[in-house]
ZADOMI-653080 format. One record per residue (C-alpha): residue in three letters; x, z, y. Coordinates in pm, 1 decimal, m for minus. Layout:
BEGIN
+------+----------+----------+----------+
: rest :        X :        Z :        Y :
+------+----------+----------+----------+
:  ala :        X :        Z :        Y :
...
+------+----------+----------+----------+
! end
This chain:
BEGIN
+------+----------+----------+----------+
: rest :        X :        Z :        Y :
+------+----------+----------+----------+
:  unk :  10523.0 :   9664.3 :  29644.9 :
:  unk :  10838.3 :   9452.6 :  29444.4 :
:  unk :  11040.3 :   9736.2 :  29590.6 :
:  unk :  10809.4 :   9966.2 :  29410.0 :
:  unk :  10769.5 :   9807.3 :  29084.2 :
:  unk :  11124.0 :   9724.7 :  29088.0 :
:  unk :  11211.9 :  10162.8 :  29137.9 :
:  unk :  10957.9 :  10217.4 :  28846.4 :
:  unk :  11075.4 :   9976.4 :  28615.9 :
:  unk :  11420.4 :  10176.3 :  28688.9 :
:  unk :  11249.7 :  10546.2 :  28658.2 :
:  unk :  11073.8 :  10509.2 :  28337.2 :
:  unk :  11391.4 :  10309.4 :  28175.9 :
:  unk :  11617.7 :  10658.0 :  28069.1 :
:  unk :  11302.7 :  10855.9 :  27982.9 :
:  unk :  11190.4 :  10535.8 :  27728.1 :
:  unk :  11564.3 :  10562.9 :  27619.6 :
:  unk :  11547.0 :  10867.2 :  27566.5 :
:  unk :  11244.6 :  10915.6 :  27347.2 :
:  unk :  11320.8 :  10626.1 :  27168.1 :
:  unk :  11685.7 :  10760.0 :  27068.1 :
:  unk :  11551.2 :  11102.7 :  26979.7 :
:  unk :  11363.9 :  10992.9 :  26760.5 :
:  unk :  11625.6 :  10832.8 :  26584.7 :
:  unk :  11825.9 :  11098.9 :  26588.8 :
:  unk :  11537.9 :  11279.0 :  26449.6 :
:  unk :  11448.0 :  11079.7 :  26192.8 :
:  unk :  11811.9 :  10900.2 :  26064.3 :
:  unk :  12113.5 :  11016.5 :  26249.3 :
:  unk :  12386.8 :  10814.0 :  26239.7 :
:  unk :  12526.6 :  10840.4 :  25853.1 :
:  unk :  12932.4 :  10888.3 :  25901.3 :
:  unk :  13076.7 :  11043.0 :  26169.4 :
:  unk :  13229.0 :  10769.8 :  26396.3 :
:  unk :  13368.0 :  10731.2 :  26793.7 :
:  unk :  13066.3 :  10462.7 :  26958.9 :
:  unk :  12795.1 :  10540.2 :  26855.7 :
:  unk :  12565.9 :  10891.1 :  26837.7 :
:  unk :  12628.2 :  11216.6 :  26993.7 :
:  unk :  12996.8 :  11290.9 :  26988.7 :
:  unk :  13169.6 :  11599.7 :  27124.7 :
:  unk :  13443.1 :  11769.1 :  26919.6 :
:  unk :  13202.7 :  12059.1 :  26774.2 :
:  unk :  12952.3 :  11795.3 :  26585.2 :
:  unk :  13227.2 :  11554.7 :  26433.4 :
:  unk :  13348.5 :  11859.1 :  26261.6 :
:  unk :  13208.8 :  11790.5 :  25904.0 :
:  unk :  12864.0 :  11511.1 :  25830.6 :
:  unk :  12664.9 :  11892.8 :  25825.6 :
:  unk :  12768.3 :  11966.3 :  26227.3 :
:  unk :  12734.8 :  11607.9 :  26294.1 :
:  unk :  12368.4 :  11604.4 :  26162.7 :
:  unk :  12265.4 :  11953.2 :  26269.1 :
:  unk :  12336.7 :  11801.5 :  26651.5 :
:  unk :  12170.3 :  11445.9 :  26580.2 :
:  unk :  11839.1 :  11621.5 :  26512.8 :
:  unk :  11844.5 :  11906.7 :  26725.4 :
:  unk :  11962.8 :  11694.2 :  27042.1 :
:  unk :  11714.8 :  11445.9 :  26899.3 :
:  unk :  11432.6 :  11650.4 :  26937.4 :
:  unk :  11538.9 :  11748.2 :  27270.4 :
:  unk :  11579.2 :  11405.0 :  27360.0 :
:  unk :  11236.6 :  11301.3 :  27255.7 :
:  unk :  11092.2 :  11640.1 :  27443.1 :
:  unk :  11295.0 :  11573.4 :  27797.3 :
:  unk :  11207.6 :  11227.0 :  27735.4 :
:  unk :  10831.2 :  11283.8 :  27764.0 :
:  unk :  10822.1 :  11512.9 :  28033.7 :
:  unk :  11029.9 :  11289.1 :  28239.9 :
:  unk :  10852.8 :  10980.0 :  28177.6 :
:  unk :  10530.3 :  11143.0 :  28261.6 :
:  unk :  10650.2 :  11321.1 :  28586.4 :
:  unk :  10804.9 :  10986.9 :  28668.9 :
:  unk :  10486.2 :  10807.9 :  28664.2 :
:  unk :  10278.3 :  11064.0 :  28869.9 :
:  unk :  10513.6 :  11095.7 :  29111.1 :
:  unk :  10565.5 :  10715.4 :  29146.6 :
:  unk :  10198.1 :  10699.8 :  29153.0 :
:  unk :  10146.7 :  10964.2 :  29451.8 :
:  unk :  10389.2 :  10730.3 :  29651.8 :
:  unk :  10246.5 :  10397.4 :  29627.6 :
:  unk :  10191.5 :  10243.7 :  29865.3 :
:  unk :  10475.7 :  10410.1 :  30073.3 :
:  unk :  10737.8 :  10243.0 :  30296.8 :
:  unk :  11051.3 :  10098.5 :  30072.5 :
:  unk :  11251.0 :  10369.4 :  30214.6 :
:  unk :  11042.5 :  10620.0 :  30117.2 :
:  unk :  11027.8 :  10463.5 :  29717.5 :
:  unk :  11362.6 :  10386.9 :  29727.4 :
:  unk :  11523.9 :  10748.7 :  29824.3 :
:  unk :  11267.8 :  10864.4 :  29569.8 :
:  unk :  11384.6 :  10607.7 :  29311.6 :
:  unk :  11718.1 :  10777.0 :  29370.9 :
:  unk :  11606.6 :  11108.5 :  29324.4 :
:  unk :  11428.9 :  11036.7 :  29072.2 :
:  unk :  11703.1 :  10904.2 :  28857.3 :
:  unk :  11954.6 :  11204.5 :  28960.6 :
:  unk :  11696.1 :  11411.2 :  28795.0 :
:  unk :  11696.1 :  11168.7 :  28486.0 :
:  unk :  12062.9 :  11189.3 :  28390.7 :
:  unk :  12110.4 :  11533.4 :  28521.7 :
:  unk :  11830.9 :  11649.1 :  28242.6 :
:  unk :  12004.0 :  11384.8 :  27993.8 :
:  unk :  12343.3 :  11566.2 :  28022.9 :
:  unk :  12186.0 :  11915.6 :  28027.4 :
:  unk :  12104.7 :  11858.5 :  27658.2 :
:  unk :  12415.0 :  11918.1 :  27601.8 :
:  unk :  12431.9 :  12290.4 :  27681.5 :
:  unk :  12164.4 :  12342.2 :  27455.7 :
:  unk :  12281.4 :  12135.8 :  27144.4 :
:  unk :  12599.8 :  12290.5 :  27182.1 :
:  unk :  12473.9 :  12654.6 :  27191.1 :
:  unk :  12308.3 :  12553.8 :  26898.3 :
:  unk :  12582.1 :  12450.2 :  26721.3 :
:  unk :  12776.9 :  12772.5 :  26766.5 :
:  unk :  12525.9 :  12967.1 :  26701.7 :
:  unk :  12456.9 :  12789.5 :  26321.3 :
:  unk :  12811.0 :  12724.9 :  26238.7 :
:  unk :  13169.9 :  12863.4 :  26244.9 :
:  unk :  13452.3 :  12712.1 :  26469.8 :
:  unk :  13540.6 :  12550.6 :  26150.6 :
:  unk :  13210.2 :  12408.7 :  26094.9 :
:  unk :  13080.0 :  12613.9 :  25841.1 :
:  unk :  12726.5 :  12739.4 :  25843.5 :
:  unk :  12719.9 :  13087.1 :  25931.8 :
+------+----------+----------+----------+
! end
């Protein structure tokens, strides 16, 4: 049971972080372009307009994907309630791998949206 609770807590951590930061980036993207905090890619850091666009777009993706991952993770862990620790552990590791892939996968649509809306110099199309 302790293993199940521990793995459930781990399984909801990334989705909750995505939901919180997604909402934060949608409402209040970082004001200044910086190298420490925010969605930092070469295209997003071209100027203030690309910076704000990237944060609002990525924030919306994180918010949506975070809720989906949270729902699916909780459902999966309810299904494996009472199973052996090895099943719980493997499920937790698989959930973590899927969540990290989903988190990293949001880079592709965000960069595509940036390229669709801005030229290579950061000017709006």
